[in-house]
C-alpha positions in Angstrom: 49.3 2.2 -5.9 48.6 5.9 -5.5 50.8 6.7 -8.5 49.0 4.1 -10.6 45.6 5.6 -9.7 46.8 9.1 -10.5 48.1 7.8 -13.9 44.8 6.2 -14.7 42.7 9.1 -13.6 44.5 11.4 -15.9 44.8 9.7 -19.2 47.1 11.5 -21.6 46.1 11.2 -25.3 48.8 11.7 -27.9 48.7 12.6 -31.6 50.8 9.7 -33.1 52.3 12.0 -35.7 53.5 14.3 -33.0 54.7 13.2 -29.7 52.9 16.0 -27.8 49.9 15.6 -25.5 46.7 16.9 -26.9 44.4 17.0 -23.8 43.8 15.4 -20.5 40.6 13.3 -19.9 39.4 12.6 -16.4 38.4 8.9 -16.2 36.7 9.5 -12.9 34.2 12.3 -13.7 32.7 14.5 -11.1 29.6 13.1 -9.6 26.4 14.5 -10.9 24.6 17.1 -8.8 21.5 15.8 -7.1 18.3 17.4 -8.4 16.7 19.9 -6.0 13.5 17.8 -6.0 12.9 14.1 -6.5 10.4 13.2 -9.4 7.7 12.1 -7.0 7.8 15.6 -5.3 6.5 17.1 -8.6 3.6 14.7 -8.5 2.7 15.9 -5.0 3.0 19.5 -6.3 0.6 18.6 -9.2 -1.9 17.0 -6.9 -1.7 20.0 -4.6 -2.3 22.3 -7.5 -5.5 20.4 -8.6 -6.7 20.4 -5.0 -6.0 24.1 -4.7 -7.8 25.0 -7.9 -10.9 23.2 -6.8 -10.6 24.6 -3.3 -10.1 28.1 -4.5 -13.2 27.9 -6.8 -15.5 27.0 -4.0 -14.3 26.9 -0.4 -14.5 30.6 0.3 -18.0 30.8 -1.3 -19.4 27.9 0.8 -19.7 30.2 3.9 -21.2 32.9 1.7 -23.7 30.4 0.3 -24.9 29.4 3.7 -25.1 33.1 4.7 -27.2 34.3 1.8 -29.7 31.5 2.4 -30.0 32.3 6.1 -28.6 35.8 6.8 -27.4 34.2 10.0 -23.6 34.2 10.7 -24.1 31.9 13.6 -25.2 29.1 11.3 -21.9 29.5 9.3 -20.0 29.4 12.6 -21.8 26.2 13.6 -20.7 24.6 10.3 -17.1 25.4 10.8 -17.1 24.6 14.5 -18.4 21.1 13.6 -15.7 20.9 11.0 -13.0 21.8 13.5 -14.4 19.3 16.0 -14.4 16.3 13.7 -11.1 17.0 11.9 -8.7 15.7 14.6 -10.7 12.5 15.1 -10.7 11.7 11.4 -7.0 12.7 11.2 -6.0 10.2 13.9 -8.1 7.4 12.2 -6.5 8.2 8.9 -3.1 8.2 10.5 -3.8 4.8 11.9 -4.8 3.5 8.5 -1.8 5.1 6.8 0.5 3.4 9.3 -1.1 0.0 9.4 -2.3 -0.2 5.7 -1.4 2.3 3.0 -0.8 6.1 3.1 -1.8 6.4 -0.7 -5.3 5.1 0.2 -5.7 7.8 2.9 -4.8 10.6 0.5 -7.2 9.2 -2.2 -10.0 8.8 0.3 -9.6 12.5 1.2 -10.0 13.5 -2.5 -13.0 11.2 -2.9 -14.7 12.7 0.2 -14.1 16.2 -1.2 -16.0 15.1 -4.3 -18.8 13.7 -2.1 -19.0 17.0 -0.1 -19.6 19.1 -3.2 -21.9 16.5 -4.7 -24.0 16.8 -1.4 -24.2 20.5 -1.8 -25.4 20.0 -5.4 -28.0 17.5 -4.2 -29.3 19.5 -1.2 -29.2 22.9 -2.9 -31.2 25.4 -0.9 -31.9 22.8 1.7 -28.2 22.6 2.6 -28.7 25.3 5.2 -30.8 22.9 7.2 -27.9 20.5 7.3 -24.9 22.7 8.2 -23.8 20.5 11.1 -23.9 17.1 9.2 -22.1 18.8 6.3 -19.6 20.2 8.7 -19.0 16.8 10.1 -18.6 15.4 6.6 -16.1 18.1 5.7 -14.2 17.5 8.9 -13.8 13.8 8.0 -12.7 14.9 4.5 -10.1 17.3 5.9 -8.8 14.6 8.3 -8.1 12.1 5.6 -6.9 14.5 3.0 -4.4 16.3 5.2 -3.2 13.2 6.9 -2.2 11.9 3.5 -1.0 15.2 2.1 1.1 16.1 5.2 2.8 12.7 5.1 3.7 13.1 1.4 5.0 16.7 2.0 7.2 15.4 4.8 8.4 12.3 2.9 9.2 14.0 -0.4 10.6 17.3 0.8 14.4 17.4 0.7 16.5 18.0 3.8 17.0 21.3 5.5 18.9 22.8 2.5 16.1 22.4 0.0 13.0 22.2 2.3 12.2 25.9 2.1 12.4 25.7 -1.7 10.0 22.7 -1.8 7.6 24.3 0.7 7.8 27.6 -1.2 6.8 25.8 -4.4 3.9 24.1 -2.6 2.8 27.4 -1.1 3.3 29.3 -4.4 1.4 26.7 -6.5 -1.4 26.4 -3.9 -1.9 30.2 -3.6 -1.4 30.6 -7.3 -4.7 28.9 -7.8 -6.2 31.9 -5.9 -5.0 34.2 -8.7 -7.8 33.3 -11.0 -10.2 30.8 -9.5 -12.0 33.0 -6.9 -12.3 35.8 -9.5 -13.7 33.3 -12.0 -16.2 31.9 -9.4 -17.4 35.4 -8.5 -17.8 36.3 -12.2 -19.7 33.0 -12.9 -22.1 33.6 -10.0 -22.7 37.3 -11.0 -23.2 36.5 -14.7 -25.5 33.5 -14.3 -29.3 34.2 -14.6 -29.6 33.6 -10.8 -26.9 33.4 -8.1 -28.2 30.0 -7.2 -27.3 28.6 -10.6 -23.9 30.2 -10.4 -23.2 28.5 -7.1 -24.3 25.2 -8.5 -22.0 25.8 -11.5 -18.9 26.3 -9.4 -19.7 23.4 -7.1 -20.0 21.2 -10.2 -16.6 22.5 -11.6 -15.0 21.7 -8.3 -16.5 18.2 -8.4 -15.0 17.6 -11.9 -11.5 18.8 -10.8 -11.6 16.5 -7.8 -12.5 13.6 -10.1 -9.4 14.4 -12.2 -7.3 14.6 -9.0 -8.6 11.2 -7.9 -7.5 9.7 -11.3 -4.1 11.3 -11.0 -3.7 10.0 -7.4 -3.3 6.5 -8.8 0.2 7.5 -10.0 1.2 7.7 -6.3 3.3 4.7 -5.4 1.8 2.4 -2.8 3.5 2.1 0.5 1.9 -0.9 2.2 2.6 -1.2 5.9 1.7 -3.3 8.8 3.3 -1.5 11.7 1.7 -0.6 15.0 0.3 2.9 15.5 1.5 4.4 18.8 0.4 7.9 19.4 1.1 8.4 23.1 4.8 9.4 22.9 4.1 11.9 20.1 1.1 13.4 21.7 2.5 13.4 25.3 6.2 13.8 24.7 8.7 13.3 27.6 10.7 16.3 29.0 13.8 15.5 26.9 11.8 16.1 23.7 11.7 19.8 24.6 11.6 21.1 21.0 8.6 18.9 20.1 6.8 20.1 23.2 7.3 23.7 22.0 6.0 22.8 18.5 2.8 21.3 20.0 2.2 24.4 22.2 2.8 26.6 19.2 0.3 24.5 17.2 -2.5 25.4 19.7 -1.7 29.2 19.3 -1.3 29.0 15.5 -4.8 27.7 15.1 -6.6 31.1 15.6 -5.6 32.5 12.2 -5.0 29.1 10.5 -8.4 28.9 8.8 -10.9 31.2 10.5 -9.8 34.3 8.6 -10.3 32.4 5.3 -14.1 32.3 5.6 -14.7 35.1 8.1 -13.2 37.9 6.0 -15.0 36.7 2.9 -18.3 37.0 4.7 -17.4 40.4 6.0 -16.6 41.5 2.5 -19.9 40.2 1.3 -21.7 42.1 4.1 -19.9 45.2 2.9 -20.4 44.8 -0.8 -23.3 42.4 -1.3 -21.5 41.0 -4.4 -19.9 37.7 -5.0 -17.7 39.3 -7.7 -16.3 41.5 -5.0 -15.6 38.5 -2.8 -13.9 36.7 -5.7 -11.7 39.7 -6.5 -10.9 40.1 -2.8 -9.6 36.5 -2.5 -7.7 36.8 -5.8 -5.9 39.8 -4.6 -4.7 37.8 -1.6 -3.6 35.0 -3.9 -1.5 37.4 -6.1 0.3 38.8 -3.1 0.8 35.5 -1.4 2.2 33.6 -4.4 4.8 36.4 -5.1 5.8 36.5 -1.4 5.9 32.7 -1.2 8.3 32.3 -4.1 10.5 35.0 -2.7 10.6 33.6 0.8 11.2 30.0 -0.5 14.1 31.2 -2.6 15.9 33.4 0.0 15.1 32.1 3.5 17.8 30.0 5.1 18.0 28.2 8.4 19.9 31.1 10.0 17.3 33.7 8.9 14.1 31.8 9.8 13.6 33.7 13.0 13.8 37.1 11.4 11.4 36.1 8.6 8.9 34.9 11.2 9.3 38.1 13.2 8.3 40.3 10.2 5.5 37.9 9.4 4.1 38.5 12.9 4.6 42.2 12.8 2.8 42.5 9.5 -0.1 40.4 10.7 -0.5 42.4 13.9 -0.5 45.6 11.8 -3.2 44.2 9.6 -5.4 43.4 12.7 -5.0 46.9 14.0 -6.3 48.4 10.7 -9.5 46.3 10.8 -10.1 47.3 14.4 -10.3 50.9 13.4 -13.3 50.3 11.1 -14.7 47.8 8.6 -14.7 49.4 5.1 -13.6 48.4 1.6 -10.3 50.1 2.2 -9.6 48.5 5.6 -10.6 45.0 4.4 -8.4 45.3 1.3 -5.4 46.6 3.4 -6.0 43.7 5.8 -6.0 41.2 3.0 -2.8 42.7 1.5 -0.9 42.6 4.7 -2.1 39.2 5.8 -1.1 37.8 2.4 2.4 39.0 3.0 2.6 37.6 6.5 1.4 34.1 5.6 4.5 32.9 3.7 6.8 35.1 5.8 5.8 33.1 8.9 4.4 29.9 7.4 7.2 28.6 5.3 10.0 28.9 8.0 7.6 27.6 10.6 6.7 24.5 8.6 10.4 23.8 7.8 11.2 24.1 11.5 8.3 21.7 12.4 9.5 19.1 10.0 13.1 19.3 11.2 12.0 19.0 14.9 10.1 15.9 13.9 13.1 14.6 12.0 15.4 15.1 15.1 12.8 13.7 17.6 11.5 10.5 16.0 13.6 7.4 16.4 12.3 5.7 13.3 11.0 6.9 9.9 7.7 5.1 10.4 6.9 7.2 13.5 6.5 10.3 11.4 2.7 9.5 10.9 2.1 9.5 14.7 3.9 12.9 15.0 1.9 14.4 12.1 -1.3 13.2 13.8 -0.2 14.5 17.2 0.4 18.0 15.8 -3.2 18.1 14.6 -4.7 17.6 18.0 -3.6 20.9 19.7 -4.1 22.6 16.4 -7.8 21.4 16.4 -8.2 22.3 20.0 -6.9 25.8 19.5 -9.0 26.2 16.3 -12.2 25.1 18.1 -11.5 27.3 21.1 -11.0 30.3 18.9 -14.1 29.5 16.9 -16.2 29.3 20.1 -14.7 32.6 21.3 -15.7 34.1 17.9 -19.3 32.8 18.3 -19.5 34.1 21.9 -18.3 37.6 20.9 -20.7 37.7 18.0 -23.6 36.6 20.3 -23.0 39.5 22.7 -21.7 42.3 20.5 -22.9 41.4 17.0 -21.0 42.1 13.8 -19.0 45.1 15.3 -17.5 42.7 17.8 -15.9 40.7 15.0 -13.4 43.5 14.5 -11.9 42.9 17.9 -12.0 39.1 17.3 -9.8 39.7 14.2 -7.3 41.7 16.2 -7.2 39.1 19.0 -6.5 36.3 16.5 -3.7 38.4 15.0 -2.1 39.1 18.4 -2.1 35.3 19.3 0.5 34.9 16.5 3.0 36.6 18.9 2.7 33.7 21.3 3.4 31.3 18.3 6.5 33.2 17.5 7.8 33.2 21.0 7.3 29.5 21.3 8.9 28.6 18.0 11.9 30.8 18.4 12.7 28.9 21.6 13.4 25.7 19.6 17.1 24.8 20.0 18.3 25.1 16.4 16.2 28.3 15.8 18.1 29.9 18.8 21.3 28.5 17.5 21.2 27.9 13.7 24.4 25.9 13.8 22.4 23.1 15.3 20.1 22.8 12.2 20.4 19.7 10.2 21.8 19.9 6.7 21.5 17.7 3.6 18.8 15.1 3.1 16.6 13.7 5.8 18.3 10.9 7.6 15.1 8.9 7.0 14.9 9.7 3.3 16.7 6.5 2.2 14.3 4.3 4.2 11.3 6.2 2.9 12.4 6.0 -0.7 13.2 2.3 -0.3 9.7 1.7 1.0 8.2 3.4 -2.1 10.1 1.3 -4.6 
């Protein structure tokens, strides 16, 4: 039987005029290599690109818009504090809907609410400063639905450990690539318009149009209807045997300090220093250039055994950036901070996200539970973000703008705690324990999409 199979697998062809073999043909060809990314992953990357372009056009200028109409940083802080407060509530509600109904609806609702938010800014115009708290609540609900859907898709469509950093590197690179041009373009539009107010309305309108395109494209996402129970308790309050997941939740709380606060705080500080939206746009675009190059490099070269070292250097670079700003706030120090922070983001963020996904993969007993774990991770993140925002407001109330320098340093130093927690995860300490190949839940997830 073995001899027969060998004979068939190597078929010898003869030239009938000569009785010599011409070539050997393998009847059982080598299996084709699996593509690095599944086709639906590219759709998620496209939708992230559209979101990132719209977000890069406007998000950093919303805080500046509120500031120039009030010259009161505390009002901007109130807007973002409300955003951070409402996000986890909306995230859990969105997670429940994704689990019991359809995750594609959740993602699309998030895109629709983004469009509603910018439409509200266009409608309220100068009066928006009187509604910073309701607008913050609306944006918090928007974030909750959008990121509940987007995080689920990123988890579902990312390959296993071997290709996860590559996929996350592409997501990070594409997302930050939008910052190469969009903020600079927005700053130029605001500066060149007859009045800054008209410039702000123009970029808000452009963002609204892009979100409408993204909403249309989101209908290409396959529906995944579900009617499963939503059980959050185990994911949010894990038992002792789920040690790695407990560490990830604690790290989530410490991660929050620099997760988004720097995004608007440094833009406002640059506007205070320059008084120019064009300078703010160039400042954000500089960060995009550095981040996208670093993200592609990290995504290409980082491996499970090198994650801890990449995160270490990410922390070291971020702390160095915070120390520079503490010295003084000038054009030079703000630019140096932006440059170093942009390097640190993918150095730490890509390995950290891959580790978080793998801990989830090893902890959950069934693929459908991933949504509860994604929601659970947002709760300490939101608590930490709100705590850090309140601390920032308190320091500003007592020490004014100069006190913000030490807030920036403190937020950078907190990343050390994140690093210490994440590196205690079992397979980070011992890379041999890391999973390889595709997710053990990928087959079930793909089957549910078909």
